[in-house]
N, C-alpha and C positions, 0 to 999 in steps of 0.2 A: 366679538372676538376675544379670545383668551390667549394670554401670554404665559408661557412657562419657562422658567429660568432655572437651569441646574447649577449647582456648585458643589465643591468638595472633592473633585477628582484630584489625581496626582500620581506621584511615583512612590511604590512601596515595595518592600522585599516580600518574597513568598513567605506566608505565614502571618503576615501583618494584617492590619485592619484600616478601613476607610469608611466614612460616612458621607453619603451623597445626600443632598437636599434639593428638592424641586418646589419652588415657589410659584403658585398660580396667581394671576391677577387678570382683571378685566371687568369692565362696567357691567354689572348686573348678571352676566352669564356665569360668573364664577360659582354662583351658588347652585347652578344646575348641573355642575360636574358630578358625575356619579362615580364610575370607576376611574382609578389612575393606574397606570402601569409603568414599569421599567423595562426597557429593552437594551440590548448592546449590539454593537457591530464591530467586528474585528476587520482588518484589511482583507479584502478580497472575499469577504463571506457576507452572507445575507444578514439582515437584521434579525436578532434572535430575542425571543420572549424570555424575561428573567422572572418577573413577578407582577401580580396585579392585586389591588386592594380596593374594596368597595368604599363608598363615601363614608359609611359609618365605621369602617375599620373592622367590622365583625367578620368579614369574609376576605380570605387571602388565598392566593394560589401561586405556588412556586414551581419553576422548572426543576426537574430532577438534578440538573447540574449544579444548582445552587442551594438546594434543600438542605437545611441543617447548618449552613454556614451564613446565609443571608437572612436579614430580618427587615421587613417592611413595616412602616408605621406611618401615621399621619396626625397632624394637628390642624383640625378644621378651623380653629379660631385664627390660626395664622395662614390658612390655606397652603399648607405645606406638607409634602410627603417626604419621607426619609428612607434611605436604604442603608442599613448597617451591614457592612461587608466584612466578615471575619475569615480567618484561615485562607487568606487569598492565594490563589495559584497563578502561575504564569499564564495559564490558559483563560484566566479571567480578563486579560488585557484586551481592552476594547474601548470604543467610545460609547458611553452610556447615555441613553436618552430617556427623558421622562415623557409620558404621554397621558392625555386626558380624554375620557369618553364623555360626550355631552348628552347621552341619552340613557334612560334607565333600562334595567334588564337584570337578568339573573344568571348570566353566564360567566365564565372565567376569563373570557377576552384575552386570548393568547396570541392573536394576530395583529399585525400592524394595521390592517384595514379596518379594524374594529374601533379605532381611535380617531378622534376628530382633531386633536391639537398636539403639537410636538414642540419640545424645547430644542435648543441648539446643540445640545450634547456636551458632555464633559469627559475628558480623557482619563482613563484609569490604566496605569501601566505597572505591571507585577514583574519584578525582576527575579530571577532565579538564583 
């Protein structure tokens, strides 16, 4: 079993920045995690893909809605993935979830069904 814990959410004004973190832990299986992803879910809406990153960090894929504003990175020594969010907009308001995929592959993995483990989520609120 893998546990994911997000942190870094909060309230920020439009145009501001936040950095989310997702720490992964779990006996043995942590090292098999390949892709990791960030999703978000606003009230009354479906969970939406934000970005994914391969285990090496060499492959990333962003949704069009965040491309150029958000940057994903990872520190494998710390089993942690980061999401730097700049130029935030009110429409970025949502609960942000970290997800991990426990199998290898070469896709972009943009749907929730492609991930095996999920964090509890962290609220991001952007005021206008």
